[in-house]
N, C-alpha and C positions, 0 to 999 in steps of 0.2 A: 504494500500500500504506500502511495506517495505521502510523505509526511505533510501535515498542515503547514501552510505558509503564514507568516505574520501579517497583522492587519495593515501595517504601514511600512513599505520598504524604504529604508534610508538609502542615501547615495552609496554606502558600502555594499548594501544588498543589491542595488541596481547594477553595480559593477560586476556582480555575479549573474546578472540576467534574471533576477527574481522580480516578477510583476506583482506577486502577493495575492493572497486569497482572503477576501473579507469574510470573517465568520459571521454567522447570523446572530445579531445582538439579542441579549435578553431584554425582557420588557422594561426592566429598570434602566438599562442603558439607553433605550429609546426615549424614555421619559427624561432622563438626565440630558440627553442631547437636545431635546426640545427646550428645556430650561436654559441651556447654554445659548441656544439661538436667541432666546428672548433677552438674556442678560448681557451677553458678550458680543453679539453681532448686531448689525443694523440691517434688518430685513424689512423693506417697505413694500406694501401691497401696491401693485400697479393696476392697470385697466384689464389685464388678462390674468392667466394663471401663473405668471412669473413675477418675481419681485427682485429688487436690487439687494445685493449682499456685499458686505465688506468685513474682513476679519478684524479683530480688535487692534491689530497692528496698523491697519489702514493701508497696507502695502498694495492692495489691488481692490478693484470692484468688479462685480459681474452680476449676471441675472441667473436665478435658480427657480425651479418649480416651487411654488409656495408650500406644497405638502411634502417637500423633502427637508430633512433636518440636518443642520450643519454643526460640527464642533471642531475645536482646534486642539493641537498638541505640539509641544516643542520637540525638536529633533536635534541631534548633535551637529548637523550641518545646516540647520535652518529651522523651519517649522512646517507643519502640514495642516490642511483643512480637509476633513472627511465629511461628505454629504451623503446621508442615508436615504435611498430611494425605496421603491416598492420591491416586494418579493416577486420571484418568478411564479408562474402558475402552479408549479409543484411545491412551492414554499421551501425550496432547498438552497436557493442563492438569492441574496439581496443585492439589487442593483445599487450603484452609487458612484459618486465622483470623488476622486482623491486629487488634491492639489499639493504638491511638494515644492516648497521654496528652498533652493540650494544656494547658500551663501558661499561664493567662491573664495572668500577670505577666511572661512572657518574650517576646522579640521573634520575629517570623516571619523566615524566611530571605530572602536576596536583598534585604535592606533593606526588607522589607515592613512594617515597623512592628510594632505589637502584633498578637498572634494574632487571627484572626477569631473573632467570637462564635459560640456553638454554633448559634444560629438561622440565621446566615448560612451556616455549614458545611452544615447540613441542606438549605437552599435550593439551594446550588450542587451538592451531591451528587445532588440529585433533578432537576436541570435537564435538560430534553430536549436531545438533540444529534443533528442529522441525520447527521453524519459517521459516528457509531458506532451510530445507531439507538437511543440510550439512552432508556429509558422507566422510570417508577417507579410504585409503588403509593402510595396515600394514607398519611400518617403515622398510626400508632397508638401508644397508650400501653401499656407493659408494666411490671408491677410487678417491681422489682429491689431486694431487701432492703427498706429503709425508704423508698426513693425510687422514681422512675419513669424508665423509658427511653423514648425516642421511636424507634420502629422503622418500617422500610419495606423494600421490596425493589426492586432495580434490575436491569434487563437491558441488556446492550450487546454489540455485535459487535466482536470483535478477531481479529487474525491470530495464530495460535499454531502451534507454539512461537515465541515472540518472538525468541529468540536463534539459531534455526536456519532454514535454507532447504531445501526449500520450506516455506512456512507455509500454513495453511489457515484460512479464515474460520470462526469458531466463536462461538456465543452464550454469553456468560459471565453467570452469575447471582450477585448479591450479596445476602445477608441483611445489613442494616445496623441498628445501634443506636447512639444517642447518649445518653450518660448524663452529666448535669451534676453537679458537685461544687463548690459555691460559684462562684468565677470560673473554675475549671478545668472540663474535661470530657474524656470518653473517647469516641472514635469506634471502634466495633467492627464488623468485617464478616467474614462467612464467605463466601468466594468459591469457585465451582466451575463446571464446565461445566453448561449447562442440562440435559444428559442425566441428571445425577445429583443435582441440587440438592434434589429432593423427599426423597431418601433421607437427606439431611444436615440436614433441618429439625429433627429431634429433637436432634441434636448442638448446634445453635444455641440451641434452647430450654433445654436442660440447662445450657449454658454461662451463659446470661443468668440463669436462676433461681439459679445458684450464685455469681454474681458479687457480691463484697462489697468495697466501698472501705474502706480502713483509716480508722478513726475516724468513719465515717459511720453 
């Protein structure tokens, strides 16, 4: 059985090609996430089912579905925002968006030295893996504000739910974008089961089109 992956891959894990597997959160975690959204984030209701969001650091703004719940965590090479979306029809994998900010001037965890460059992160995230059947699409450029994101898609097989038994083999799909900001960069991915990823493409596109880096 493939071992469960951590919730939030750091740049050190990215260098090993780990995309991560989001465990299905307990009810208490979902409630806590909702409280954090209200207390620590600025989420304003718009005229449709999306709202504006900014983390407590104010480093970026974006638009998220109003019924998705965001929370933040510190990482050795920056910080991350995790946005919890809906379960798939089988209830085995929860869709979500992960935003990892990588500070080029901070060290990577586990004594890994400086954080890996954006180009290296892209190469390792796209690297084929026989164990998980990972495969990826070619890299494309996508206009984000005044800059460009490098986007691609990844498929890989995992056993889900990771924290419960019995687990079942399931193909997980990731929309991935890497956005550079000077020496720093953001790694953004929307992960879901293969069964529903097409339905979430518009969410990812809307997120990227609305993504703005402070001062950029």
